[in-house]
DSSP file (Angstrom, degrees, kcal/mol; ACC not computed):
  #  RESIDUE AA STRUCTURE BP1 BP2  ACC     N-H-->O    O-->H-N    N-H-->O    O-->H-N    TCO  KAPPA ALPHA  PHI   PSI    X-CA   Y-CA   Z-CA
    1    1 A M              0   0    0      0, 0.0     2,-0.4     0, 0.0     0, 0.0   0.000 360.0 360.0 360.0 141.0   31.6  -17.3   21.6
    2    2 A T        -     0   0    0      2,-0.0     2,-0.4     0, 0.0     0, 0.0  -0.986 360.0-173.8-123.1 132.3   28.8  -16.9   19.1
    3    3 A I        -     0   0    0     -2,-0.4     2,-0.5     2,-0.0    17,-0.0  -0.994   8.8-157.6-124.1 129.3   26.1  -14.3   19.2
    4    4 A H        +     0   0    0     -2,-0.4     2,-0.3     2,-0.0    -2,-0.0  -0.918  30.6 141.2-108.1 128.1   23.2  -14.3   16.8
    5    5 A T        -     0   0    0     -2,-0.5     2,-0.3    15,-0.0    -2,-0.0  -0.939  43.5-111.2-151.5 169.7   21.4  -10.9   16.3
    6    6 A K        -     0   0    0     -2,-0.3    11,-2.8     2,-0.0    12,-0.5  -0.730  28.9-172.8-106.5 158.8   19.8   -9.0   13.4
    7    7 A A  E     -A   16   0A   0      9,-0.3     2,-0.4    -2,-0.3     9,-0.2  -0.958  18.0-137.0-145.8 161.0   21.1   -5.8   11.8
    8    8 A I  E     -A   15   0A   0      7,-2.3     7,-2.9    -2,-0.3     2,-0.7  -0.987  16.9-138.4-121.7 130.4   20.0   -3.2    9.2
    9    9 A Y  E     -A   14   0A   0     -2,-0.4     5,-0.2     5,-0.2    -2,-0.0  -0.812  13.8-169.8 -90.8 118.9   22.3   -1.9    6.6
   10   10 A D        -     0   0    0      3,-2.3    -1,-0.1    -2,-0.7     4,-0.1   0.256  58.4 -87.7 -92.2  10.6   21.8    1.9    6.2
   11   11 A G  S    S+     0   0    0      2,-0.3     3,-0.1     1,-0.0    -2,-0.1   0.171 123.0  32.0 102.3 -17.3   23.9    2.2    3.0
   12   12 A K  S    S+     0   0    0      1,-0.4     2,-0.3     0, 0.0    -3,-0.1   0.557 119.8  24.8-135.8 -42.0   27.1    2.7    4.9
   13   13 A F        -     0   0    0     -5,-0.1    -3,-2.3     2,-0.0     2,-0.6  -0.904  69.7-115.2-131.2 155.8   27.0    0.8    8.2
   14   14 A L  E     -A    9   0A   0     -2,-0.3     2,-0.6    -5,-0.2    -5,-0.2  -0.849  30.1-158.2 -88.7 125.4   25.4   -2.3    9.7
   15   15 A Q  E     -A    8   0A   0     -7,-2.9    -7,-2.3    -2,-0.6     2,-0.1  -0.923  13.9-133.5-105.7 115.1   23.2   -1.2   12.6
   16   16 A L  E     -A    7   0A   0     -2,-0.6    -9,-0.3    -9,-0.2     4,-0.0  -0.458   5.6-142.9 -67.1 142.2   22.4   -4.0   15.1
   17   17 A T  S    S+     0   0    0    -11,-2.8   -10,-0.1    -2,-0.1    -1,-0.1   0.577  83.7  25.9 -84.9  -9.5   18.8   -4.1   16.1
   18   18 A E  S    S-     0   0    0    -12,-0.5    -1,-0.1     0, 0.0     2,-0.1  -0.979  93.5 -94.2-146.5 156.5   19.5   -5.0   19.7
   19   19 A P        -     0   0    0      0, 0.0     2,-0.3     0, 0.0    -2,-0.1  -0.384  33.5-156.3 -72.3 148.9   22.5   -4.4   22.0
   20   20 A V        -     0   0    0      2,-0.1     2,-1.4    -2,-0.1    -4,-0.0  -0.939  22.8-117.9-123.8 149.1   25.2   -7.0   22.4
   21   21 A E        +     0   0    0     -2,-0.3     2,-0.3     2,-0.0     0, 0.0  -0.689  60.4 134.7 -91.9  89.2   27.6   -7.4   25.3
   22   22 A L        -     0   0    0     -2,-1.4    -2,-0.1     4,-0.0     3,-0.1  -0.985  56.1-114.2-132.5 143.6   31.0   -6.7   23.8
   23   23 A K    >   -     0   0    0     -2,-0.3     3,-1.4     1,-0.1    -2,-0.0  -0.523  50.6 -87.6 -70.4 145.8   33.9   -4.6   25.0
   24   24 A P  T 3  S+     0   0    0      0, 0.0    -1,-0.1     0, 0.0     3,-0.1  -0.200 112.9  19.8 -53.7 146.0   34.7   -1.6   22.8
   25   25 A N  T 3  S+     0   0    0      1,-0.2     2,-0.4    -3,-0.1    -2,-0.1   0.652  83.7 157.6  66.3  20.0   37.1   -2.3   19.9
   26   26 A T    <   -     0   0    0     -3,-1.4     2,-0.3     1,-0.0    -1,-0.2  -0.599  40.1-130.0 -71.3 128.8   36.5   -6.1   20.1
   27   27 A H        +     0   0    0     -2,-0.4     2,-0.3    -3,-0.1    -1,-0.0  -0.644  33.3 177.8 -81.0 136.7   37.3   -7.7   16.7
   28   28 A V        -     0   0    0     -2,-0.3     2,-0.4     2,-0.0     0, 0.0  -0.929  29.7-125.2-134.4 159.4   34.6  -10.0   15.3
   29   29 A N        -     0   0    0     -2,-0.3     2,-0.4     2,-0.0    -2,-0.0  -0.882  29.1-154.6 -99.7 138.2   34.0  -12.2   12.2
   30   30 A V        -     0   0    0     -2,-0.4     2,-0.4     2,-0.0    -2,-0.0  -0.955  14.1-173.8-122.5 131.5   30.7  -11.4   10.4
   31   31 A T        -     0   0    0     -2,-0.4     2,-0.5     2,-0.0    -2,-0.0  -0.993  18.0-147.6-118.6 127.9   28.6  -13.7    8.2
   32   32 A L        -     0   0    0     -2,-0.4     2,-0.5     2,-0.0    -2,-0.0  -0.852  15.6-177.5-103.3 132.3   25.7  -12.1    6.4
   33   33 A E        -     0   0    0     -2,-0.5    -2,-0.0     0, 0.0     0, 0.0  -0.987  14.8-153.2-122.7 117.4   22.5  -13.9    5.6
   34   34 A I        -     0   0    0     -2,-0.5     7,-0.1     1,-0.0     6,-0.1  -0.822  16.6-128.4 -98.5 121.3   20.0  -11.9    3.7
   35   35 A P        -     0   0    0      0, 0.0     5,-0.1     0, 0.0    -1,-0.0  -0.173  15.7-120.9 -65.0 158.9   16.3  -12.9    4.2
   36   36 A D  S    S+     0   0    0      3,-0.1     6,-0.1     4,-0.1    -2,-0.0   0.134  71.9 119.7 -88.5  20.0   14.1  -13.6    1.2
   37   37 A S  S >  S-     0   0    0      1,-0.1     3,-1.4     2,-0.0     5,-0.1  -0.558  76.2-110.4 -86.1 158.1   11.5  -11.0    2.1
   38   38 A P  T 3  S+     0   0    0      0, 0.0    -1,-0.1     0, 0.0    -2,-0.0   0.825 114.8  35.7 -56.6 -40.8   10.8   -8.1   -0.3
   39   39 A D  T 3  S-     0   0    0      2,-0.3     3,-0.1     0, 0.0    -3,-0.1   0.297 114.9-106.1-101.5  10.4   12.3   -5.3    1.7
   40   40 A G  S <  S+     0   0    0     -3,-1.4     2,-0.4     1,-0.3    -4,-0.1   0.550  84.9 114.0  81.2   7.3   15.2   -7.4    3.2
   41   41 A M        -     0   0    0     -7,-0.1     2,-0.4   -33,-0.0    -1,-0.3  -0.886  60.4-136.0-112.5 142.6   13.6   -7.6    6.7
   42   42 A E        -     0   0    0     -2,-0.4     2,-0.4    -3,-0.1     0, 0.0  -0.752  21.4-154.9 -90.0 142.6   12.4  -10.7    8.4
   43   43 A Y        -     0   0    0     -2,-0.4     2,-0.5     4,-0.0     3,-0.1  -0.963  10.1-161.3-123.2 138.9    9.1  -10.3   10.2
   44   44 A D     >  -     0   0    0     -2,-0.4     4,-2.5     1,-0.1     5,-0.2  -0.976  13.0-148.7-116.5 119.8    7.7  -12.3   13.1
   45   45 A F  H  > S+     0   0    0     -2,-0.5     4,-2.8     1,-0.2     5,-0.2   0.898  97.8  46.2 -56.5 -46.1    3.9  -12.1   13.5
   46   46 A F  H  > S+     0   0    0      2,-0.2     4,-2.7     1,-0.2    -1,-0.2   0.898 111.4  51.2 -69.6 -39.6    4.0  -12.5   17.3
   47   47 A E  H  > S+     0   0    0      2,-0.2     4,-2.0     1,-0.2    -1,-0.2   0.929 113.9  46.2 -57.9 -44.8    6.9   -9.9   17.7
   48   48 A T  H  X S+     0   0    0     -4,-2.5     4,-0.9     2,-0.2    -2,-0.2   0.931 113.2  48.0 -64.9 -46.2    4.9   -7.5   15.6
   49   49 A A  H ><>S+     0   0    0     -4,-2.8     3,-0.7     1,-0.2     5,-0.7   0.917 113.3  47.8 -62.3 -43.7    1.6   -8.1   17.4
   50   50 A L  H ><5S+     0   0    0     -4,-2.7     3,-1.2     1,-0.2    -1,-0.2   0.862 108.0  55.0 -64.4 -35.6    3.2   -7.7   20.8
   51   51 A S  H 3<5S+     0   0    0     -4,-2.0    -1,-0.2     1,-0.2    -2,-0.2   0.688  99.0  63.6 -72.6 -16.8    4.9   -4.5   19.8
   52   52 A M  T <<5S-     0   0    0     -4,-0.9    -1,-0.2    -3,-0.7    -2,-0.2   0.577  95.0-140.3 -83.1 -10.9    1.6   -3.0   18.8
   53   53 A D  T < 5 -     0   0    0     -3,-1.2    -3,-0.1    -4,-0.3    -2,-0.1   0.923  27.3-157.5  48.8  52.5    0.2   -3.2   22.4
   54   54 A L      < -     0   0    0     -5,-0.7     2,-0.4     1,-0.0    -1,-0.1  -0.276   8.3-159.3 -64.2 141.9   -3.2   -4.2   21.1
   55   55 A Q        +     0   0    0      0, 0.0    -1,-0.0     0, 0.0     0, 0.0  -0.933  22.5 145.0-120.8 145.2   -6.2   -3.6   23.3
   56   56 A G        -     0   0    0     -2,-0.4     4,-0.0     0, 0.0     0, 0.0  -0.984  50.2 -65.3-167.7 172.5   -9.6   -5.3   23.1
   57   57 A P    >   -     0   0    0      0, 0.0     3,-1.6     0, 0.0     4,-0.2  -0.270  49.0-113.0 -65.5 156.2  -12.5   -6.6   25.0
   58   58 A P  T 3  S+     0   0    0      0, 0.0     3,-0.4     0, 0.0     4,-0.1   0.768 116.9  49.4 -61.5 -27.3  -11.9   -9.5   27.4
   59   59 A D  T >> S+     0   0    0      1,-0.2     4,-2.0     2,-0.1     3,-0.6   0.192  76.2 114.5 -97.1  16.4  -14.1  -11.9   25.3
   60   60 A W  T <4 S+     0   0    0     -3,-1.6     4,-0.4     1,-0.2    -1,-0.2   0.875  73.2  52.2 -56.1 -43.2  -12.3  -10.9   22.0
   61   61 A S  T 34 S+     0   0    0     -3,-0.4    -1,-0.2     1,-0.2     3,-0.2   0.817 115.7  38.8 -69.3 -28.7  -10.8  -14.4   21.5
   62   62 A T  T <4 S+     0   0    0     -3,-0.6    -1,-0.2     1,-0.2    -2,-0.2   0.675 127.8  32.7 -94.7 -17.1  -14.1  -16.2   21.8
   63   63 A H  S >X S+     0   0    0     -4,-2.0     4,-1.6     1,-0.1     3,-0.6  -0.011  73.5 127.6-124.0  29.6  -16.3  -13.7   20.0
   64   64 A F  H 3> S+     0   0    0     -4,-0.4     4,-2.7     1,-0.2     5,-0.2   0.825  71.0  59.4 -61.3 -31.5  -13.9  -12.3   17.4
   65   65 A E  H 3> S+     0   0    0      1,-0.2     4,-2.1     2,-0.2    -1,-0.2   0.919 104.1  51.1 -62.8 -40.5  -16.3  -13.0   14.5
   66   66 A D  H <4>S+     0   0    0     -3,-0.6     5,-2.9     1,-0.2    -1,-0.2   0.924 113.2  44.9 -60.5 -44.6  -18.9  -10.7   16.2
   67   67 A Y  H ><5S+     0   0    0     -4,-1.6     3,-0.8     3,-0.2    -1,-0.2   0.872 112.2  51.1 -67.7 -38.8  -16.4   -7.9   16.5
   68   68 A L  H 3<5S+     0   0    0     -4,-2.7    -1,-0.2     1,-0.2    -2,-0.2   0.853 113.4  45.0 -67.1 -32.2  -15.1   -8.4   12.9
   69   69 A L  T 3<5S-     0   0    0     -4,-2.1    -1,-0.2    -5,-0.2    -2,-0.2   0.401 113.2-122.5 -90.1   1.6  -18.6   -8.2   11.6
   70   70 A H  T < 5 +     0   0    0     -3,-0.8     2,-0.3     1,-0.2    -3,-0.2   0.790  58.5 153.2  60.4  32.2  -19.3   -5.2   13.9
   71   71 A E      < -     0   0    0     -5,-2.9     2,-0.2    -6,-0.2    -1,-0.2  -0.699  50.1-110.0 -88.7 144.0  -22.2   -7.0   15.6
   72   72 A K        -     0   0    0     -2,-0.3     2,-0.5    -3,-0.1    -1,-0.1  -0.538  30.0-155.9 -72.8 136.8  -23.0   -6.0   19.1
   73   73 A H        -     0   0    0     -2,-0.2     2,-0.5    -6,-0.0   -10,-0.0  -0.963   4.6-147.2-117.1 123.6  -22.2   -8.6   21.7
   74   74 A S        -     0   0    0     -2,-0.5    -2,-0.0     2,-0.0     3,-0.0  -0.773  14.1-133.5 -91.3 130.2  -24.0   -8.6   24.9
   75   75 A D        -     0   0    0     -2,-0.5    -1,-0.0     1,-0.1    -2,-0.0  -0.713   8.3-153.5 -83.9 119.1  -22.0   -9.8   27.9
   76   76 A P              0   0    0      0, 0.0    -1,-0.1     0, 0.0    -2,-0.0   0.617 360.0 360.0 -70.4 -10.2  -24.2  -12.3   29.9
   77   77 A H              0   0    0     -3,-0.0    -2,-0.0     0, 0.0    -3,-0.0   0.455 360.0 360.0 -86.9 360.0  -22.3  -11.5   33.2
């Protein structure tokens, strides 16, 4: 069986970033692949955006320029 997950090294131990279904004291083989990002962490834009629970007006996607430029947008409905 192969399980792919991410971990953070805290200076002493590897801490998995998500739970895995293994019985206690299960022996495993570990291969480490270190990402090429500056702080050693991989970032996924969509994971980050979803985790932020962003809120906005319903027409944000079609009028984002107006909101970025702080222009008032009148809703025709």
